C-alpha positions in Angstrom: 30.2 37.7 -36.1 28.3 34.7 -37.5 28.6 34.1 -41.3 27.2 34.8 -44.7 26.4 32.2 -47.4 28.6 32.8 -50.4 27.5 30.0 -52.6 25.6 26.8 -52.9 25.6 23.6 -55.0 23.7 20.3 -55.2 24.1 16.8 -56.5 21.6 14.0 -57.0 21.8 10.6 -58.7 20.9 10.4 -62.4 18.4 7.6 -62.0 14.8 8.8 -61.2 12.5 6.3 -59.5 8.9 7.2 -60.2 5.8 6.2 -58.2 4.6 4.1 -61.1 7.8 2.1 -61.1 7.6 1.7 -57.3 4.1 0.3 -57.8 5.7 -2.7 -59.6 7.8 -3.4 -56.5 5.4 -3.0 -53.6 1.6 -2.7 -53.2 1.1 1.0 -53.9 0.3 3.4 -56.6 0.9 7.0 -57.7 -2.3 8.4 -56.3 -1.8 6.7 -52.9 1.8 8.1 -52.6 0.9 11.6 -53.8 -2.1 12.1 -51.7 -0.3 11.1 -48.5 3.1 12.6 -49.1 3.2 14.9 -52.1 6.0 12.8 -53.6 6.0 11.9 -57.3 9.6 10.7 -57.8 12.9 10.4 -56.1 16.6 10.1 -57.2 18.3 6.8 -56.4 22.0 5.9 -56.6 22.9 3.2 -59.2 26.5 4.0 -60.4 27.2 7.0 -58.2 28.9 6.8 -54.8 28.1 9.2 -51.9 31.7 10.5 -52.3 31.1 11.4 -55.9 27.9 13.3 -55.1 29.5 15.1 -52.1 32.4 16.3 -54.3 30.1 17.4 -57.1 27.9 19.4 -54.8 31.0 20.9 -53.1 32.6 21.9 -56.4 29.4 23.6 -57.5 29.2 25.5 -54.3 32.8 26.6 -54.4 32.4 27.8 -58.0 29.2 29.7 -57.0 31.1 31.3 -54.2 34.2 32.2 -56.2 36.2 30.2 -53.7 39.1 27.8 -54.3 39.5 24.6 -52.2 42.8 25.9 -50.9 41.0 28.8 -49.3 38.9 26.6 -47.1 39.5 26.6 -43.4 37.0 24.0 -42.4 34.9 21.2 -43.9 31.8 19.8 -42.2 29.8 16.9 -43.7 26.4 16.2 -42.3 25.4 12.6 -43.1 24.0 9.5 -41.4 26.4 7.2 -43.3 29.5 8.1 -45.2 31.5 5.8 -47.5 33.4 4.4 -44.6 33.2 4.2 -40.8 36.6 5.9 -40.9 37.9 8.1 -42.5 35.1 10.5 -42.1 33.2 11.6 -45.2 34.5 15.1 -44.5 38.1 13.9 -44.7 37.3 12.1 -48.0 35.8 15.3 -49.4 38.9 17.2 -48.3 41.2 14.8 -50.1 39.1 14.8 -53.3 38.9 18.6 -53.4 42.6 19.1 -52.6 41.9 21.2 -49.5 44.1 21.1 -46.4 41.8 22.1 -43.6 40.2 20.3 -40.6 37.3 18.1 -41.7 34.8 16.0 -39.8 31.2 14.6 -39.9 28.1 15.3 -37.9 25.1 13.0 -37.7 21.8 14.7 -36.8 19.8 12.8 -39.5 17.4 15.2 -41.3 18.5 18.2 -39.1 22.1 17.8 -40.1 22.4 20.8 -42.3 21.2 23.2 -39.6 23.3 21.5 -36.9 26.3 22.0 -39.2 25.5 25.7 -39.7 25.4 26.1 -35.9 28.8 24.4 -35.5 30.3 26.5 -38.2 28.9 29.7 -36.6 30.9 28.9 -33.5 34.1 28.7 -35.5 33.4 32.1 -37.1 32.5 33.6 -33.8 35.9 32.5 -32.4 37.6 33.9 -35.6 39.0 30.5 -36.3 37.9 30.4 -40.0 37.3 32.7 -42.9 35.9 30.2 -45.3 33.9 27.0 -44.4 32.3 24.3 -46.5 29.2 22.4 -45.4 28.2 19.3 -47.4 24.9 17.6 -46.5 24.4 14.3 -48.2 22.7 11.0 -47.6 22.4 7.8 -49.5 19.2 6.4 -48.0 18.4 3.8 -50.7 21.0 1.4 -49.2 19.4 1.4 -45.8 15.7 1.2 -46.8 13.6 -2.0 -46.6 12.3 -2.0 -50.2 9.5 -4.4 -49.3 8.0 -1.9 -46.8 5.7 0.4 -48.6 5.3 2.6 -45.5 8.9 3.7 -45.8 10.4 2.9 -49.2 8.1 5.5 -50.9 9.3 8.3 -48.8 13.0 8.6 -49.3 15.6 9.5 -52.0 19.3 10.0 -52.4 21.2 13.3 -52.8 22.3 16.4 -51.1 23.9 19.8 -51.4 26.6 22.1 -50.2 27.1 25.7 -49.0 30.2 27.8 -48.7 30.2 30.2 -45.8 32.3 33.4 -45.3 32.7 36.0 -42.6 29.6 38.1 -42.0 26.6 38.7 -39.8 23.8 37.1 -41.7 22.8 34.4 -39.2 20.2 36.1 -37.0 19.2 33.1 -34.9 19.6 29.4 -34.6 18.0 26.9 -32.3 18.7 23.1 -32.0 16.9 20.5 -29.9 17.3 16.8 -29.2 15.0 14.4 -27.5 16.6 10.9 -27.2 14.3 8.4 -28.9 15.3 5.2 -30.5 11.8 3.9 -31.1 10.3 6.5 -33.5 13.2 6.3 -36.0 16.0 3.8 -35.9 18.6 2.3 -38.2 20.6 -0.5 -36.6 24.3 -0.8 -37.2 23.9 -4.2 -38.9 26.4 -7.1 -38.9 28.8 -7.4 -35.9 32.1 -9.2 -36.7 33.0 -9.9 -33.1 32.9 -13.7 -32.2 32.1 -12.6 -28.6 29.0 -10.6 -29.3 25.9 -12.2 -27.7 23.1 -9.9 -28.8 20.8 -10.7 -31.7 21.8 -8.8 -34.9 19.4 -6.7 -36.9 19.4 -5.7 -40.5 20.7 -2.2 -41.2 17.4 -0.9 -42.5 15.2 2.0 -41.4 12.5 1.4 -38.8 10.0 4.2 -38.4 6.8 4.6 -36.3 5.0 6.8 -38.9 2.2 8.2 -36.7 4.6 9.1 -33.9 7.0 10.8 -36.3 4.2 12.7 -38.0 2.8 14.1 -34.8 6.3 15.1 -33.7 7.1 16.7 -37.1 4.0 18.8 -37.4 4.5 20.4 -34.0 8.3 20.7 -34.3 8.2 22.6 -37.6 5.8 25.3 -36.5 7.4 25.6 -33.1 10.9 25.8 -34.5 10.1 28.5 -37.0 8.1 30.5 -34.5 11.0 30.4 -31.9 13.7 31.2 -34.4 11.8 34.2 -35.7 11.2 35.5 -32.2 14.9 35.0 -31.2 15.9 37.0 -34.3 13.8 39.9 -33.0 11.5 39.7 -36.0 7.8 39.0 -36.7 6.6 36.2 -38.9 5.5 38.8 -41.5 9.2 39.8 -41.9 10.0 36.3 -43.3 10.3 36.4 -47.1 10.9 32.6 -47.6 10.6 29.5 -45.5 12.7 26.5 -46.5 11.3 23.5 -44.6 12.5 20.0 -44.4 11.0 18.2 -47.5 9.7 15.1 -45.7 5.9 15.2 -46.5 3.8 17.9 -48.1 1.1 17.4 -45.4 3.6 18.2 -42.7 4.5 21.4 -44.5 0.9 22.4 -45.1 0.0 21.8 -41.4 2.9 23.9 -40.2 1.9 26.7 -42.5 -1.6 26.7 -41.1 -0.2 27.1 -37.6 2.0 30.0 -38.5 1.3 33.6 -39.7 3.4 33.2 -42.8 1.5 32.8 -46.1 1.7 29.3 -47.6 3.1 30.7 -50.9 6.3 31.7 -49.0 7.1 28.0 -48.3 9.6 26.6 -50.8 8.7 23.0 -51.7 10.4 20.5 -54.0 9.4 17.3 -52.2 7.5 16.1 -55.3 10.8 15.6 -57.2 13.2 14.4 -54.5 11.3 12.8 -51.6 13.0 13.0 -48.2 16.7 13.1 -48.7 17.4 13.4 -45.0 20.4 15.7 -44.3 20.4 16.8 -47.9 16.8 18.0 -47.9 17.0 21.6 -46.7 20.3 22.1 -48.4 19.0 21.0 -51.8 16.0 23.4 -51.4 18.3 26.2 -50.5 20.4 25.7 -53.6 17.4 25.5 -55.8 16.0 28.7 -54.3 19.4 30.4 -54.8 19.9 29.3 -58.4 16.3 29.8 -59.5 16.3 33.5 -58.4 13.6 32.9 -55.8 16.0 34.3 -53.2 16.8 38.0 -53.5 19.5 40.0 -51.7 18.1 41.3 -48.4 15.5 38.5 -48.0 14.8 37.1 -44.6 14.9 33.3 -44.8 13.7 30.8 -42.1 14.8 27.2 -42.3 13.6 24.3 -40.2 14.2 20.5 -40.1 13.4 17.5 -37.9 14.6 14.0 -37.9 16.0 10.9 -36.2 17.3 11.5 -32.7 14.8 12.9 -32.4 16.4 16.2 -33.4 15.2 19.6 -34.7 17.0 22.6 -36.1 15.6 26.0 -37.0 17.3 29.2 -38.0 16.7 32.6 -39.5 19.2 34.3 -41.7 19.6 37.3 -44.0 20.3 36.4 -47.6 23.0 38.7 -48.9 24.2 36.9 -52.0 23.5 38.8 -55.2 22.3 37.0 -58.3 
């Protein structure tokens, strides 16, 4: 037994930061950003907290699944940075929903949603749960250097959630990690200890763009290829690919290296930018609610991110419209 996806939901901040507005902050313009990334706008937190967004996405997913919070046996939140160091964001979500199940966080950066799916699959396999909630959410605007045009144009805030139930729809899943704190890194920030002797760094994202791009283009194609093979399928069997929405050029390059037509790749990077852990989850919710996904479809998902991590999976979509 693995699981089936019963429902999805998403939540993004109200404020939309366009490329034109960004060009008043750093030396860039709409054409420069679009041609290099495919991004036109992104959602940025102003008055919302990550907890409010997590709970909103969770409630939408529970409603879509016809599931009450009291029925949940597990909550996993994938995020790089919750509201607090402790309690975990998962525990905060549990409190706000009124659930009473185990809850915890997982940090695999942009691969977090697929890492969380793999963890949940283990609980279902051991028959420890009947209903599980995954919330994947990141608030990247508070850890971005807004004077660095090479990174500040790429990221946005937001995420989504999925309710899982008993079933056999997960056909394959594959995770990787290759320890690397040079390609992508966000320091912890201020250290309050009077005994600490190392130099402190600002808690902002540092990224070696060329290295990440090379890693990502290979990782996405390899991940999808492997997941499809491990599912015992051919690439022609895949009805929809939901890739990590980091950069349209990465998605296009991956498509060229696969035998899956480009039109089967779901893309919404233009409106959200890279939302890290929330990226694949947001796209899945939009594909679900827009009717793009049909019962019986074979769906491949793939993500890559800091760590460096990757996650890829193939599942059968059983939810009816």
